[in-house]
C-alpha positions as CSV (number, residue, x, y, z in Angstrom):
1,X,-15.3,-18.7,-26.6
2,X,-17.5,-19.1,-29.7
3,X,-19.1,-15.7,-29.1
4,X,-15.7,-14.1,-28.8
5,X,-14.5,-15.6,-32.1
6,X,-17.7,-14.5,-33.8
7,X,-17.3,-10.9,-32.5
8,X,-13.6,-10.9,-33.6
9,X,-14.7,-12.1,-37.1
10,X,-17.2,-9.2,-37.3
11,X,-14.6,-6.7,-36.1
12,X,-12.2,-8.1,-38.7
13,X,-14.7,-7.8,-41.5
14,X,-15.3,-4.1,-40.5
15,X,-11.6,-3.3,-40.7
16,X,-10.5,-1.7,-44.0
17,X,-9.2,-4.2,-46.6
18,X,-6.2,-6.1,-45.4
19,X,-4.9,-3.3,-43.2
20,X,-3.1,-4.7,-40.1
21,X,-4.4,-3.5,-36.8
22,X,-4.9,-4.9,-33.3
23,X,-8.3,-6.5,-34.2
24,X,-6.7,-8.4,-37.0
25,X,-3.8,-9.4,-34.8
26,X,-6.0,-10.9,-32.0
27,X,-8.2,-12.6,-34.6
28,X,-5.1,-14.1,-36.2
29,X,-3.8,-15.1,-32.8
30,X,-7.0,-16.8,-31.6
31,X,-7.5,-18.6,-35.0
32,X,-3.9,-19.9,-35.1
33,X,-4.1,-21.0,-31.4
34,X,-7.2,-23.0,-32.1
35,X,-6.3,-24.3,-35.5
36,X,-2.6,-25.0,-35.1
37,X,-3.3,-28.7,-35.3
38,X,-4.2,-28.3,-39.0
39,X,-0.5,-28.2,-39.7
40,X,-0.2,-31.9,-39.1
41,X,-2.5,-33.2,-41.9
42,X,-1.6,-30.2,-44.1
43,X,2.1,-31.1,-44.0
44,X,1.4,-34.8,-44.5
45,X,-0.7,-34.0,-47.6
46,X,1.9,-31.5,-49.0
47,X,4.7,-34.1,-48.5
48,X,2.7,-36.8,-50.2
49,X,2.1,-34.5,-53.2
50,X,5.6,-33.1,-53.4
51,X,7.5,-36.4,-52.8
52,X,5.4,-39.6,-52.4
53,X,2.7,-40.9,-50.1
54,X,5.0,-43.1,-48.2
55,X,7.3,-40.2,-47.1
56,X,4.2,-38.4,-45.7
57,X,4.1,-41.0,-42.9
58,X,7.6,-40.0,-41.7
59,X,8.7,-36.6,-43.0
60,X,5.2,-35.2,-43.2
61,X,4.4,-36.2,-39.6
62,X,7.6,-34.7,-38.2
63,X,7.2,-31.5,-40.2
64,X,3.5,-31.3,-39.2
65,X,4.3,-31.7,-35.5
66,X,7.0,-29.1,-35.7
67,X,4.8,-26.5,-37.5
68,X,1.8,-27.3,-35.3
69,X,3.9,-26.4,-32.3
70,X,5.3,-23.3,-33.9
71,X,1.9,-22.0,-35.2
72,X,0.1,-22.6,-31.9
73,X,2.9,-20.8,-30.0
74,X,2.8,-17.9,-32.5
75,X,-1.0,-17.8,-32.0
76,X,-0.7,-17.6,-28.3
77,X,2.0,-14.9,-28.6
78,X,-0.1,-12.8,-30.9
79,X,-3.2,-13.2,-28.7
80,X,-1.3,-12.1,-25.6
81,X,0.4,-9.1,-27.3
82,X,-2.4,-7.9,-29.6
83,X,-2.4,-4.3,-28.3
84,X,1.3,-3.9,-29.0
85,X,2.3,-3.1,-32.6
86,X,5.1,-5.7,-32.8
87,X,6.2,-6.6,-35.4
88,X,5.9,-3.1,-36.9
89,X,2.3,-2.3,-38.0
90,X,0.9,-5.5,-36.5
91,X,2.3,-7.5,-39.4
92,X,1.9,-11.3,-39.3
93,X,4.8,-13.3,-37.9
94,X,4.2,-16.4,-40.0
95,X,3.5,-16.8,-43.7
96,X,0.9,-17.9,-44.6
97,X,-1.1,-16.1,-41.9
98,X,-3.3,-19.1,-41.2
99,X,-2.8,-22.8,-41.3
100,X,-5.6,-23.4,-43.7
101,X,-3.9,-21.2,-46.4
102,X,-1.9,-23.6,-48.4
103,X,1.1,-22.2,-50.4
104,X,1.3,-23.9,-53.7
105,X,4.7,-25.2,-54.7
106,X,6.3,-23.2,-57.5
């Protein structure tokens, strides 16, 4: 599994810029499947920063579990459908593309 991830990372680096292709889609799918759990601590942290630390225990955990399930499911979907250009042009289904990309509050 580690060798496959390393090969996918090398293929991804070789692809031009941020162009979306099947290599990028399978890479994104595998990474999101393996790192979907990151949504739990990420959402707890973001809730504590946006609201207060106490609300991260309730709201942050619930949102984290919800997004963890969604991100992992999207990762599995993208991994299984990587040769098919759906959505159009292999575009990512979720924004941000990866769990470890944190969108800053505006």
